[in-house]
PDBQT receptor file of N, H, CA, C and O in Angstrom, charges set to zero:
ATOM      1  N   MET A   1     113.775  72.208 165.020  1.00  0.00    +0.000 N 
ATOM      2  CA  MET A   1     115.110  72.606 164.668  1.00  0.00    +0.000 C 
ATOM      3  C   MET A   1     115.166  74.119 164.535  1.00  0.00    +0.000 C 
ATOM      4  O   MET A   1     114.235  74.747 164.030  1.00  0.00    +0.000 OA
ATOM      5  N   LYS A   2     116.264  74.692 164.991  1.00  0.00    +0.000 N 
ATOM      6  H   LYS A   2     117.020  74.183 165.401  1.00  0.00    +0.000 HD
ATOM      7  CA  LYS A   2     116.480  76.137 164.864  1.00  0.00    +0.000 C 
ATOM      8  C   LYS A   2     117.881  76.345 164.304  1.00  0.00    +0.000 C 
ATOM      9  O   LYS A   2     118.851  75.788 164.819  1.00  0.00    +0.000 OA
ATOM     10  N   LEU A   3     117.984  77.140 163.258  1.00  0.00    +0.000 N 
ATOM     11  H   LEU A   3     117.197  77.592 162.840  1.00  0.00    +0.000 HD
ATOM     12  CA  LEU A   3     119.270  77.471 162.661  1.00  0.00    +0.000 C 
ATOM     13  C   LEU A   3     119.369  78.986 162.585  1.00  0.00    +0.000 C 
ATOM     14  O   LEU A   3     118.665  79.623 161.801  1.00  0.00    +0.000 OA
ATOM     15  N   THR A   4     120.253  79.566 163.411  1.00  0.00    +0.000 N 
ATOM     16  H   THR A   4     120.825  79.049 164.048  1.00  0.00    +0.000 HD
ATOM     17  CA  THR A   4     120.437  81.009 163.457  1.00  0.00    +0.000 C 
ATOM     18  C   THR A   4     121.918  81.318 163.594  1.00  0.00    +0.000 C 
ATOM     19  O   THR A   4     122.612  80.713 164.411  1.00  0.00    +0.000 OA
ATOM     20  N   ASN A   5     122.394  82.251 162.802  1.00  0.00    +0.000 N 
ATOM     21  H   ASN A   5     121.829  82.742 162.138  1.00  0.00    +0.000 HD
ATOM     22  CA  ASN A   5     123.795  82.683 162.852  1.00  0.00    +0.000 C 
ATOM     23  C   ASN A   5     124.771  81.510 162.775  1.00  0.00    +0.000 C 
ATOM     24  O   ASN A   5     125.816  81.524 163.425  1.00  0.00    +0.000 OA
ATOM     25  N   GLY A   6     124.432  80.507 161.989  1.00  0.00    +0.000 N 
ATOM     26  H   GLY A   6     123.582  80.495 161.461  1.00  0.00    +0.000 HD
ATOM     27  CA  GLY A   6     125.309  79.362 161.820  1.00  0.00    +0.000 C 
ATOM     28  C   GLY A   6     125.274  78.359 162.958  1.00  0.00    +0.000 C 
ATOM     29  O   GLY A   6     126.058  77.411 162.974  1.00  0.00    +0.000 OA
ATOM     30  N   VAL A   7     124.372  78.559 163.913  1.00  0.00    +0.000 N 
ATOM     31  H   VAL A   7     123.734  79.330 163.900  1.00  0.00    +0.000 HD
ATOM     32  CA  VAL A   7     124.249  77.656 165.061  1.00  0.00    +0.000 C 
ATOM     33  C   VAL A   7     122.971  76.847 164.889  1.00  0.00    +0.000 C 
ATOM     34  O   VAL A   7     121.889  77.402 164.701  1.00  0.00    +0.000 OA
ATOM     35  N   ARG A   8     123.115  75.528 164.957  1.00  0.00    +0.000 N 
ATOM     36  H   ARG A   8     123.995  75.078 165.110  1.00  0.00    +0.000 HD
ATOM     37  CA  ARG A   8     121.964  74.654 164.758  1.00  0.00    +0.000 C 
ATOM     38  C   ARG A   8     121.591  73.971 166.066  1.00  0.00    +0.000 C 
ATOM     39  O   ARG A   8     122.425  73.329 166.704  1.00  0.00    +0.000 OA
ATOM     40  N   LEU A   9     120.342  74.113 166.452  1.00  0.00    +0.000 N 
ATOM     41  H   LEU A   9     119.664  74.634 165.933  1.00  0.00    +0.000 HD
ATOM     42  CA  LEU A   9     119.796  73.438 167.629  1.00  0.00    +0.000 C 
ATOM     43  C   LEU A   9     118.763  72.421 167.170  1.00  0.00    +0.000 C 
ATOM     44  O   LEU A   9     117.944  72.698 166.294  1.00  0.00    +0.000 OA
ATOM     45  N   GLU A  10     118.814  71.255 167.769  1.00  0.00    +0.000 N 
ATOM     46  H   GLU A  10     119.479  71.030 168.480  1.00  0.00    +0.000 HD
ATOM     47  CA  GLU A  10     117.869  70.184 167.432  1.00  0.00    +0.000 C 
ATOM     48  C   GLU A  10     117.014  69.849 168.641  1.00  0.00    +0.000 C 
ATOM     49  O   GLU A  10     117.469  69.946 169.781  1.00  0.00    +0.000 OA
ATOM     50  N   ARG A  11     115.791  69.462 168.390  1.00  0.00    +0.000 N 
ATOM     51  H   ARG A  11     115.421  69.384 167.464  1.00  0.00    +0.000 HD
ATOM     52  CA  ARG A  11     114.915  68.999 169.463  1.00  0.00    +0.000 C 
ATOM     53  C   ARG A  11     115.561  67.777 170.118  1.00  0.00    +0.000 C 
ATOM     54  O   ARG A  11     116.079  66.893 169.437  1.00  0.00    +0.000 OA
ATOM     55  N   GLY A  12     115.522  67.745 171.439  1.00  0.00    +0.000 N 
ATOM     56  H   GLY A  12     115.101  68.463 171.993  1.00  0.00    +0.000 HD
ATOM     57  CA  GLY A  12     116.073  66.613 172.176  1.00  0.00    +0.000 C 
ATOM     58  C   GLY A  12     117.461  66.852 172.727  1.00  0.00    +0.000 C 
ATOM     59  O   GLY A  12     117.944  66.066 173.541  1.00  0.00    +0.000 OA
ATOM     60  N   MET A  13     118.115  67.925 172.301  1.00  0.00    +0.000 N 
ATOM     61  H   MET A  13     117.722  68.564 171.639  1.00  0.00    +0.000 HD
ATOM     62  CA  MET A  13     119.413  68.256 172.899  1.00  0.00    +0.000 C 
ATOM     63  C   MET A  13     119.171  68.582 174.365  1.00  0.00    +0.000 C 
ATOM     64  O   MET A  13     118.216  69.277 174.713  1.00  0.00    +0.000 OA
ATOM     65  N   SER A  14     120.053  68.070 175.220  1.00  0.00    +0.000 N 
ATOM     66  H   SER A  14     120.829  67.505 174.938  1.00  0.00    +0.000 HD
ATOM     67  CA  SER A  14     119.862  68.355 176.641  1.00  0.00    +0.000 C 
ATOM     68  C   SER A  14     121.199  68.420 177.355  1.00  0.00    +0.000 C 
ATOM     69  O   SER A  14     122.190  67.837 176.916  1.00  0.00    +0.000 OA
ATOM     70  N   VAL A  15     121.203  69.133 178.450  1.00  0.00    +0.000 N 
ATOM     71  H   VAL A  15     120.398  69.607 178.807  1.00  0.00    +0.000 HD
ATOM     72  CA  VAL A  15     122.370  69.217 179.322  1.00  0.00    +0.000 C 
ATOM     73  C   VAL A  15     121.873  69.129 180.757  1.00  0.00    +0.000 C 
ATOM     74  O   VAL A  15     120.729  69.473 181.053  1.00  0.00    +0.000 OA
ATOM     75  N   ASP A  16     122.737  68.669 181.634  1.00  0.00    +0.000 N 
ATOM     76  H   ASP A  16     123.667  68.390 181.394  1.00  0.00    +0.000 HD
ATOM     77  CA  ASP A  16     122.423  68.632 183.063  1.00  0.00    +0.000 C 
ATOM     78  C   ASP A  16     123.242  69.713 183.746  1.00  0.00    +0.000 C 
ATOM     79  O   ASP A  16     124.447  69.829 183.524  1.00  0.00    +0.000 OA
ATOM     80  N   VAL A  17     122.577  70.501 184.578  1.00  0.00    +0.000 N 
ATOM     81  H   VAL A  17     121.598  70.406 184.758  1.00  0.00    +0.000 HD
ATOM     82  CA  VAL A  17     123.269  71.528 185.355  1.00  0.00    +0.000 C 
ATOM     83  C   VAL A  17     122.840  71.413 186.804  1.00  0.00    +0.000 C 
ATOM     84  O   VAL A  17     121.729  70.978 187.107  1.00  0.00    +0.000 OA
ATOM     85  N   VAL A  18     123.729  71.806 187.687  1.00  0.00    +0.000 N 
ATOM     86  H   VAL A  18     124.632  72.159 187.441  1.00  0.00    +0.000 HD
ATOM     87  CA  VAL A  18     123.429  71.842 189.107  1.00  0.00    +0.000 C 
ATOM     88  C   VAL A  18     123.286  73.300 189.486  1.00  0.00    +0.000 C 
ATOM     89  O   VAL A  18     124.199  74.102 189.288  1.00  0.00    +0.000 OA
ATOM     90  N   SER A  19     122.130  73.635 190.031  1.00  0.00    +0.000 N 
ATOM     91  H   SER A  19     121.388  72.984 190.191  1.00  0.00    +0.000 HD
ATOM     92  CA  SER A  19     121.870  75.016 190.418  1.00  0.00    +0.000 C 
ATOM     93  C   SER A  19     121.620  75.072 191.925  1.00  0.00    +0.000 C 
ATOM     94  O   SER A  19     120.826  74.294 192.453  1.00  0.00    +0.000 OA
ATOM     95  N   PRO A  20     122.292  75.985 192.611  1.00  0.00    +0.000 N 
ATOM     96  CA  PRO A  20     122.068  76.109 194.052  1.00  0.00    +0.000 C 
ATOM     97  C   PRO A  20     120.717  76.760 194.379  1.00  0.00    +0.000 C 
ATOM     98  O   PRO A  20     120.281  76.751 195.531  1.00  0.00    +0.000 OA
ATOM     99  N   LEU A  21     120.072  77.314 193.375  1.00  0.00    +0.000 N 
ATOM    100  H   LEU A  21     120.426  77.321 192.440  1.00  0.00    +0.000 HD
ATOM    101  CA  LEU A  21     118.788  77.988 193.580  1.00  0.00    +0.000 C 
ATOM    102  C   LEU A  21     117.649  77.115 193.080  1.00  0.00    +0.000 C 
ATOM    103  O   LEU A  21     117.854  76.208 192.274  1.00  0.00    +0.000 OA
ATOM    104  N   GLN A  22     116.459  77.394 193.561  1.00  0.00    +0.000 N 
ATOM    105  H   GLN A  22     116.292  78.131 194.216  1.00  0.00    +0.000 HD
ATOM    106  CA  GLN A  22     115.296  76.628 193.111  1.00  0.00    +0.000 C 
ATOM    107  C   GLN A  22     114.628  77.263 191.903  1.00  0.00    +0.000 C 
ATOM    108  O   GLN A  22     113.637  76.731 191.401  1.00  0.00    +0.000 OA
ATOM    109  N   SER A  23     115.144  78.381 191.429  1.00  0.00    +0.000 N 
ATOM    110  H   SER A  23     115.948  78.812 191.837  1.00  0.00    +0.000 HD
ATOM    111  CA  SER A  23     114.548  79.044 190.273  1.00  0.00    +0.000 C 
ATOM    112  C   SER A  23     115.062  78.424 188.974  1.00  0.00    +0.000 C 
ATOM    113  O   SER A  23     116.002  77.630 188.979  1.00  0.00    +0.000 OA
ATOM    114  N   ASN A  24     114.442  78.793 187.888  1.00  0.00    +0.000 N 
ATOM    115  H   ASN A  24     113.677  79.438 187.884  1.00  0.00    +0.000 HD
ATOM    116  CA  ASN A  24     114.756  78.269 186.570  1.00  0.00    +0.000 C 
ATOM    117  C   ASN A  24     116.164  78.711 186.155  1.00  0.00    +0.000 C 
ATOM    118  O   ASN A  24     116.409  79.913 186.059  1.00  0.00    +0.000 OA
ATOM    119  N   PRO A  25     117.098  77.783 185.906  1.00  0.00    +0.000 N 
ATOM    120  CA  PRO A  25     118.471  78.157 185.545  1.00  0.00    +0.000 C 
ATOM    121  C   PRO A  25     118.582  78.815 184.171  1.00  0.00    +0.000 C 
ATOM    122  O   PRO A  25     119.605  79.426 183.861  1.00  0.00    +0.000 OA
ATOM    123  N   VAL A  26     117.545  78.699 183.348  1.00  0.00    +0.000 N 
ATOM    124  H   VAL A  26     116.714  78.204 183.600  1.00  0.00    +0.000 HD
ATOM    125  CA  VAL A  26     117.566  79.333 182.026  1.00  0.00    +0.000 C 
ATOM    126  C   VAL A  26     117.476  80.851 182.164  1.00  0.00    +0.000 C 
ATOM    127  O   VAL A  26     118.035  81.583 181.348  1.00  0.00    +0.000 OA
ATOM    128  N   ILE A  27     116.776  81.323 183.190  1.00  0.00    +0.000 N 
ATOM    129  H   ILE A  27     116.321  80.729 183.853  1.00  0.00    +0.000 HD
ATOM    130  CA  ILE A  27     116.604  82.762 183.360  1.00  0.00    +0.000 C 
ATOM    131  C   ILE A  27     117.406  83.337 184.524  1.00  0.00    +0.000 C 
ATOM    132  O   ILE A  27     117.522  84.558 184.632  1.00  0.00    +0.000 OA
ATOM    133  N   THR A  28     117.958  82.505 185.390  1.00  0.00    +0.000 N 
ATOM    134  H   THR A  28     117.864  81.513 185.303  1.00  0.00    +0.000 HD
ATOM    135  CA  THR A  28     118.748  82.976 186.524  1.00  0.00    +0.000 C 
ATOM    136  C   THR A  28     120.148  83.359 186.055  1.00  0.00    +0.000 C 
ATOM    137  O   THR A  28     120.794  82.600 185.333  1.00  0.00    +0.000 OA
ATOM    138  N   ASN A  29     120.610  84.526 186.461  1.00  0.00    +0.000 N 
ATOM    139  H   ASN A  29     120.085  85.143 187.047  1.00  0.00    +0.000 HD
ATOM    140  CA  ASN A  29     121.937  85.035 186.072  1.00  0.00    +0.000 C 
ATOM    141  C   ASN A  29     122.138  85.031 184.560  1.00  0.00    +0.000 C 
ATOM    142  O   ASN A  29     123.235  84.753 184.075  1.00  0.00    +0.000 OA
ATOM    143  N   GLY A  30     121.098  85.334 183.832  1.00  0.00    +0.000 N 
ATOM    144  H   GLY A  30     120.207  85.560 184.226  1.00  0.00    +0.000 HD
ATOM    145  CA  GLY A  30     121.201  85.378 182.378  1.00  0.00    +0.000 C 
ATOM    146  C   GLY A  30     121.399  84.023 181.738  1.00  0.00    +0.000 C 
ATOM    147  O   GLY A  30     121.781  83.935 180.571  1.00  0.00    +0.000 OA
ATOM    148  N   GLY A  31     121.140  82.955 182.496  1.00  0.00    +0.000 N 
ATOM    149  H   GLY A  31     120.829  83.027 183.444  1.00  0.00    +0.000 HD
ATOM    150  CA  GLY A  31     121.276  81.606 181.962  1.00  0.00    +0.000 C 
ATOM    151  C   GLY A  31     122.714  81.159 181.775  1.00  0.00    +0.000 C 
ATOM    152  O   GLY A  31     122.989  80.262 180.978  1.00  0.00    +0.000 OA
ATOM    153  N   GLN A  32     123.631  81.773 182.501  1.00  0.00    +0.000 N 
ATOM    154  H   GLN A  32     123.408  82.502 183.149  1.00  0.00    +0.000 HD
ATOM    155  CA  GLN A  32     125.059  81.507 182.304  1.00  0.00    +0.000 C 
ATOM    156  C   GLN A  32     125.427  80.037 182.478  1.00  0.00    +0.000 C 
ATOM    157  O   GLN A  32     126.205  79.512 181.682  1.00  0.00    +0.000 OA
ATOM    158  N   ILE A  33     124.888  79.348 183.505  1.00  0.00    +0.000 N 
ATOM    159  H   ILE A  33     124.256  79.775 184.152  1.00  0.00    +0.000 HD
ATOM    160  CA  ILE A  33     125.275  77.949 183.698  1.00  0.00    +0.000 C 
ATOM    161  C   ILE A  33     124.740  77.059 182.580  1.00  0.00    +0.000 C 
ATOM    162  O   ILE A  33     125.363  76.057 182.226  1.00  0.00    +0.000 OA
ATOM    163  N   VAL A  34     123.594  77.422 182.029  1.00  0.00    +0.000 N 
ATOM    164  H   VAL A  34     123.088  78.236 182.316  1.00  0.00    +0.000 HD
ATOM    165  CA  VAL A  34     123.037  76.654 180.903  1.00  0.00    +0.000 C 
ATOM    166  C   VAL A  34     123.861  76.916 179.645  1.00  0.00    +0.000 C 
ATOM    167  O   VAL A  34     124.178  75.987 178.902  1.00  0.00    +0.000 OA
ATOM    168  N   ALA A  35     124.205  78.169 179.408  1.00  0.00    +0.000 N 
ATOM    169  H   ALA A  35     123.949  78.924 180.011  1.00  0.00    +0.000 HD
ATOM    170  CA  ALA A  35     125.039  78.506 178.247  1.00  0.00    +0.000 C 
ATOM    171  C   ALA A  35     126.389  77.805 178.330  1.00  0.00    +0.000 C 
ATOM    172  O   ALA A  35     126.876  77.279 177.329  1.00  0.00    +0.000 OA
ATOM    173  N   ASP A  36     126.996  77.794 179.509  1.00  0.00    +0.000 N 
ATOM    174  H   ASP A  36     126.601  78.221 180.322  1.00  0.00    +0.000 HD
ATOM    175  CA  ASP A  36     128.283  77.119 179.688  1.00  0.00    +0.000 C 
ATOM    176  C   ASP A  36     128.163  75.620 179.434  1.00  0.00    +0.000 C 
ATOM    177  O   ASP A  36     129.048  75.016 178.827  1.00  0.00    +0.000 OA
ATOM    178  N   ALA A  37     127.067  75.021 179.900  1.00  0.00    +0.000 N 
ATOM    179  H   ALA A  37     126.348  75.512 180.393  1.00  0.00    +0.000 HD
ATOM    180  CA  ALA A  37     126.866  73.581 179.716  1.00  0.00    +0.000 C 
ATOM    181  C   ALA A  37     126.685  73.232 178.236  1.00  0.00    +0.000 C 
ATOM    182  O   ALA A  37     127.237  72.234 177.772  1.00  0.00    +0.000 OA
ATOM    183  N   PHE A  38     125.922  74.035 177.488  1.00  0.00    +0.000 N 
ATOM    184  H   PHE A  38     125.474  74.846 177.864  1.00  0.00    +0.000 HD
ATOM    185  CA  PHE A  38     125.756  73.773 176.055  1.00  0.00    +0.000 C 
ATOM    186  C   PHE A  38     127.076  73.937 175.316  1.00  0.00    +0.000 C 
ATOM    187  O   PHE A  38     127.363  73.188 174.382  1.00  0.00    +0.000 OA
ATOM    188  N   MET A  39     127.878  74.908 175.727  1.00  0.00    +0.000 N 
ATOM    189  H   MET A  39     127.645  75.516 176.486  1.00  0.00    +0.000 HD
ATOM    190  CA  MET A  39     129.178  75.097 175.094  1.00  0.00    +0.000 C 
ATOM    191  C   MET A  39     130.087  73.907 175.380  1.00  0.00    +0.000 C 
ATOM    192  O   MET A  39     130.801  73.439 174.493  1.00  0.00    +0.000 OA
ATOM    193  N   ARG A  40     130.060  73.422 176.612  1.00  0.00    +0.000 N 
ATOM    194  H   ARG A  40     129.480  73.802 177.333  1.00  0.00    +0.000 HD
ATOM    195  CA  ARG A  40     130.913  72.297 177.006  1.00  0.00    +0.000 C 
ATOM    196  C   ARG A  40     130.503  71.000 176.306  1.00  0.00    +0.000 C 
ATOM    197  O   ARG A  40     131.362  70.258 175.831  1.00  0.00    +0.000 OA
ATOM    198  N   VAL A  41     129.209  70.724 176.240  1.00  0.00    +0.000 N 
ATOM    199  H   VAL A  41     128.511  71.327 176.626  1.00  0.00    +0.000 HD
ATOM    200  CA  VAL A  41     128.726  69.451 175.698  1.00  0.00    +0.000 C 
ATOM    201  C   VAL A  41     128.658  69.449 174.171  1.00  0.00    +0.000 C 
ATOM    202  O   VAL A  41     129.086  68.490 173.529  1.00  0.00    +0.000 OA
ATOM    203  N   TYR A  42     128.120  70.525 173.592  1.00  0.00    +0.000 N 
ATOM    204  H   TYR A  42     127.773  71.305 174.114  1.00  0.00    +0.000 HD
ATOM    205  CA  TYR A  42     127.883  70.550 172.144  1.00  0.00    +0.000 C 
ATOM    206  C   TYR A  42     128.768  71.533 171.369  1.00  0.00    +0.000 C 
ATOM    207  O   TYR A  42     128.828  71.486 170.140  1.00  0.00    +0.000 OA
ATOM    208  N   GLY A  43     129.447  72.415 172.089  1.00  0.00    +0.000 N 
ATOM    209  H   GLY A  43     129.398  72.453 173.087  1.00  0.00    +0.000 HD
ATOM    210  CA  GLY A  43     130.217  73.452 171.404  1.00  0.00    +0.000 C 
ATOM    211  C   GLY A  43     129.321  74.501 170.778  1.00  0.00    +0.000 C 
ATOM    212  O   GLY A  43     129.689  75.136 169.790  1.00  0.00    +0.000 OA
ATOM    213  N   ILE A  44     128.137  74.683 171.361  1.00  0.00    +0.000 N 
ATOM    214  H   ILE A  44     127.838  74.168 172.164  1.00  0.00    +0.000 HD
ATOM    215  CA  ILE A  44     127.133  75.604 170.827  1.00  0.00    +0.000 C 
ATOM    216  C   ILE A  44     127.049  76.839 171.720  1.00  0.00    +0.000 C 
ATOM    217  O   ILE A  44     126.970  76.735 172.945  1.00  0.00    +0.000 OA
ATOM    218  N   ASP A  45     127.069  78.007 171.081  1.00  0.00    +0.000 N 
ATOM    219  H   ASP A  45     127.133  78.091 170.087  1.00  0.00    +0.000 HD
ATOM    220  CA  ASP A  45     126.898  79.266 171.790  1.00  0.00    +0.000 C 
ATOM    221  C   ASP A  45     125.428  79.678 171.702  1.00  0.00    +0.000 C 
ATOM    222  O   ASP A  45     124.983  80.196 170.677  1.00  0.00    +0.000 OA
ATOM    223  N   LEU A  46     124.685  79.448 172.772  1.00  0.00    +0.000 N 
ATOM    224  H   LEU A  46     125.046  79.028 173.604  1.00  0.00    +0.000 HD
ATOM    225  CA  LEU A  46     123.255  79.759 172.778  1.00  0.00    +0.000 C 
ATOM    226  C   LEU A  46     122.985  81.250 172.612  1.00  0.00    +0.000 C 
ATOM    227  O   LEU A  46     121.966  81.633 172.037  1.00  0.00    +0.000 OA
ATOM    228  N   ARG A  47     123.873  82.082 173.101  1.00  0.00    +0.000 N 
ATOM    229  H   ARG A  47     124.701  81.771 173.568  1.00  0.00    +0.000 HD
ATOM    230  CA  ARG A  47     123.690  83.535 172.947  1.00  0.00    +0.000 C 
ATOM    231  C   ARG A  47     123.796  83.925 171.467  1.00  0.00    +0.000 C 
ATOM    232  O   ARG A  47     123.016  84.745 170.983  1.00  0.00    +0.000 OA
ATOM    233  N   ARG A  48     124.744  83.349 170.764  1.00  0.00    +0.000 N 
ATOM    234  H   ARG A  48     125.379  82.683 171.157  1.00  0.00    +0.000 HD
ATOM    235  CA  ARG A  48     124.901  83.629 169.335  1.00  0.00    +0.000 C 
ATOM    236  C   ARG A  48     123.671  83.175 168.559  1.00  0.00    +0.000 C 
ATOM    237  O   ARG A  48     123.264  83.816 167.590  1.00  0.00    +0.000 OA
ATOM    238  N   ALA A  49     123.087  82.067 168.993  1.00  0.00    +0.000 N 
ATOM    239  H   ALA A  49     123.418  81.546 169.779  1.00  0.00    +0.000 HD
ATOM    240  CA  ALA A  49     121.884  81.543 168.335  1.00  0.00    +0.000 C 
ATOM    241  C   ALA A  49     120.626  82.260 168.797  1.00  0.00    +0.000 C 
ATOM    242  O   ALA A  49     119.538  81.996 168.286  1.00  0.00    +0.000 OA
ATOM    243  N   ASN A  50     120.766  83.168 169.765  1.00  0.00    +0.000 N 
ATOM    244  H   ASN A  50     121.650  83.382 170.181  1.00  0.00    +0.000 HD
ATOM    245  CA  ASN A  50     119.625  83.888 170.334  1.00  0.00    +0.000 C 
ATOM    246  C   ASN A  50     118.565  82.904 170.842  1.00  0.00    +0.000 C 
ATOM    247  O   ASN A  50     117.366  83.090 170.631  1.00  0.00    +0.000 OA
ATOM    248  N   ALA A  51     119.045  81.851 171.520  1.00  0.00    +0.000 N 
ATOM    249  H   ALA A  51     120.019  81.701 171.692  1.00  0.00    +0.000 HD
ATOM    250  CA  ALA A  51     118.145  80.800 171.985  1.00  0.00    +0.000 C 
ATOM    251  C   ALA A  51     118.230  80.584 173.490  1.00  0.00    +0.000 C 
ATOM    252  O   ALA A  51     117.730  79.578 173.994  1.00  0.00    +0.000 OA
ATOM    253  N   LEU A  52     118.844  81.495 174.204  1.00  0.00    +0.000 N 
ATOM    254  H   LEU A  52     119.251  82.311 173.794  1.00  0.00    +0.000 HD
ATOM    255  CA  LEU A  52     118.963  81.346 175.648  1.00  0.00    +0.000 C 
ATOM    256  C   LEU A  52     117.750  81.984 176.309  1.00  0.00    +0.000 C 
ATOM    257  O   LEU A  52     117.847  83.031 176.948  1.00  0.00    +0.000 OA
ATOM    258  N   ASN A  53     116.606  81.327 176.141  1.00  0.00    +0.000 N 
ATOM    259  H   ASN A  53     116.528  80.476 175.622  1.00  0.00    +0.000 HD
ATOM    260  CA  ASN A  53     115.352  81.804 176.720  1.00  0.00    +0.000 C 
ATOM    261  C   ASN A  53     114.381  80.637 176.840  1.00  0.00    +0.000 C 
ATOM    262  O   ASN A  53     114.645  79.544 176.338  1.00  0.00    +0.000 OA
ATOM    263  N   THR A  54     113.281  80.873 177.492  1.00  0.00    +0.000 N 
ATOM    264  H   THR A  54     113.067  81.761 177.899  1.00  0.00    +0.000 HD
ATOM    265  CA  THR A  54     112.312  79.803 177.746  1.00  0.00    +0.000 C 
ATOM    266  C   THR A  54     111.447  79.470 176.536  1.00  0.00    +0.000 C 
ATOM    267  O   THR A  54     110.651  78.533 176.590  1.00  0.00    +0.000 OA
ATOM    268  N   VAL A  55     111.586  80.210 175.462  1.00  0.00    +0.000 N 
ATOM    269  H   VAL A  55     112.233  80.972 175.419  1.00  0.00    +0.000 HD
ATOM    270  CA  VAL A  55     110.865  79.857 174.231  1.00  0.00    +0.000 C 
ATOM    271  C   VAL A  55     111.478  78.593 173.629  1.00  0.00    +0.000 C 
ATOM    272  O   VAL A  55     110.762  77.729 173.122  1.00  0.00    +0.000 OA
ATOM    273  N   TYR A  56     112.809  78.491 173.687  1.00  0.00    +0.000 N 
ATOM    274  H   TYR A  56     113.391  79.193 174.098  1.00  0.00    +0.000 HD
ATOM    275  CA  TYR A  56     113.516  77.365 173.079  1.00  0.00    +0.000 C 
ATOM    276  C   TYR A  56     113.991  76.322 174.079  1.00  0.00    +0.000 C 
ATOM    277  O   TYR A  56     114.244  75.175 173.709  1.00  0.00    +0.000 OA
ATOM    278  N   LEU A  57     114.112  76.710 175.336  1.00  0.00    +0.000 N 
ATOM    279  H   LEU A  57     113.906  77.642 175.637  1.00  0.00    +0.000 HD
ATOM    280  CA  LEU A  57     114.654  75.797 176.357  1.00  0.00    +0.000 C 
ATOM    281  C   LEU A  57     113.643  75.527 177.460  1.00  0.00    +0.000 C 
ATOM    282  O   LEU A  57     112.886  76.410 177.863  1.00  0.00    +0.000 OA
ATOM    283  N   ASP A  58     113.647  74.314 177.928  1.00  0.00    +0.000 N 
ATOM    284  H   ASP A  58     114.262  73.597 177.600  1.00  0.00    +0.000 HD
ATOM    285  CA  ASP A  58     112.743  73.896 178.991  1.00  0.00    +0.000 C 
ATOM    286  C   ASP A  58     113.578  73.315 180.132  1.00  0.00    +0.000 C 
ATOM    287  O   ASP A  58     114.414  72.440 179.907  1.00  0.00    +0.000 OA
ATOM    288  N   ALA A  59     113.359  73.790 181.333  1.00  0.00    +0.000 N 
ATOM    289  H   ALA A  59     112.681  74.501 181.516  1.00  0.00    +0.000 HD
ATOM    290  CA  ALA A  59     114.088  73.284 182.499  1.00  0.00    +0.000 C 
ATOM    291  C   ALA A  59     113.211  72.290 183.248  1.00  0.00    +0.000 C 
ATOM    292  O   ALA A  59     112.035  72.551 183.503  1.00  0.00    +0.000 OA
ATOM    293  N   GLN A  60     113.788  71.163 183.594  1.00  0.00    +0.000 N 
ATOM    294  H   GLN A  60     114.743  70.951 183.388  1.00  0.00    +0.000 HD
ATOM    295  CA  GLN A  60     113.076  70.154 184.365  1.00  0.00    +0.000 C 
ATOM    296  C   GLN A  60     113.883  69.866 185.631  1.00  0.00    +0.000 C 
ATOM    297  O   GLN A  60     115.079  69.579 185.575  1.00  0.00    +0.000 OA
ATOM    298  N   ARG A  61     113.214  69.947 186.742  1.00  0.00    +0.000 N 
ATOM    299  H   ARG A  61     112.242  70.181 186.787  1.00  0.00    +0.000 HD
ATOM    300  CA  ARG A  61     113.885  69.677 188.011  1.00  0.00    +0.000 C 
ATOM    301  C   ARG A  61     113.872  68.170 188.260  1.00  0.00    +0.000 C 
ATOM    302  O   ARG A  61     112.842  67.512 188.119  1.00  0.00    +0.000 OA
ATOM    303  N   ILE A  62     115.019  67.648 188.626  1.00  0.00    +0.000 N 
ATOM    304  H   ILE A  62     115.856  68.182 188.740  1.00  0.00    +0.000 HD
ATOM    305  CA  ILE A  62     115.144  66.231 188.909  1.00  0.00    +0.000 C 
ATOM    306  C   ILE A  62     115.518  66.081 190.380  1.00  0.00    +0.000 C 
ATOM    307  O   ILE A  62     116.432  66.738 190.877  1.00  0.00    +0.000 OA
ATOM    308  N   GLY A  63     114.806  65.220 191.049  1.00  0.00    +0.000 N 
ATOM    309  H   GLY A  63     114.064  64.686 190.646  1.00  0.00    +0.000 HD
ATOM    310  CA  GLY A  63     115.149  64.953 192.456  1.00  0.00    +0.000 C 
ATOM    311  C   GLY A  63     114.376  65.703 193.454  1.00  0.00    +0.000 C 
ATOM    312  O   GLY A  63     114.596  65.541 194.654  1.00  0.00    +0.000 OA
TER     313      GLY A  63
C-alpha cells in the first residue's frame, strides 16, 4: 500500500491499456496512457501520488 498526497494505491490494482508500441507504457510518453487509465478506472492521479514509475507499477504484455 502507498499513501501519498491523499492518494491511496493498493497492491493488485490494475488497468488494461492498448499501446501501439512494444515498449513499456509506464515509461513511454511519460506514462500518459497509464495515468489516464488509472484516472478513468479508479479516479486516481498517479502523478499526484508520485507513483507513475516502474518502482510502483509493473507492465505485463498480453498476447
